N, C-alpha and C positions, 0 to 999 in steps of 0.2 A: 678323553679319559675316562668320563663316565662308563663306557661300554668296553674298557679294555680289561682284560684278566691282567692281575699283577705278575703271574707267572713264576715261574722257578729257573733253576740252572739249565734245564732241558727245553722249556718252552718259553720264547721271549713274549713277555708282557709289556709292562710299563718301561720306559727308558731309565735309565740311571737318574738323569734329573727328575723324571715325573715321579720316581720312588721317593726320591729326596723330598720334594714338595709334599706327597702325600704323607709321608712319615711325620712332617713338619706339621700339615695341617691336622693329622690324627691326635697329635700332642697338644695342639691348640684349642681342640673342642671343648675340653674341660676349663678353659679360660684360668689357667694356673697363675699365682701371683708371682711365682719364682721360675723363670726359665734359664736352663743351661743349653748351651749349644757349642758343639765343636765344630769347626768347618761348616757353618750352615750353606755355604755358597759352594763347596766342594761338590762335584758331580754334575754341578749345573752346566748348561750351554755356555760356551765361551761369550756369547751375546750379552753384553752388561744390561740390557734390559731384564733379564731373568734374574740376575744376580742383584740386580738395583730392586726389583719387585719384592724379593724375599726380604731383604735388608730393610727397604720403606716399610713392610709390614711390621716388622720387628720394632722399627722406630716408633711407629704409630702404637705398637703394645705398650712400650715404655713411656710414651708420652701420656698414656691412660692410666698410668700407675703401676704396670707389671715391672718385676725387675728382670731384666734380660743381661745375661751374662755369656758374652760368645768370644771364642777365639777365632780368627781369620787371619790368612797370611796373604801379603801383598795387596791389600784392597786398592782399588781406584780411588782417586782423591773424592768423587763424588760420595763414594761409599763410605770412605773414612771420615767426612764431614757428618754421617749420621751418629757417629758414636759421641755420647754425651762426656763419658769418663773413661780415662785409659789407664 
């Protein structure tokens, strides 16, 4: 990813999942105390590892004192168990 152009509609650069993770990473650089996320796993590869990785990162942020508010549809039980409050 480091040497891949983000691209545009005409020139393919990052995949949808890579763009999603890049966008999330850019938002987290400033270490915000409050994080709102709408479907943070949408656009990611169907492989549970990618989705679980994003959710595990968000869970770690919450454990470190950040407030994370997220909407997610039909999460796997392993991802569902990462939520503290519903």
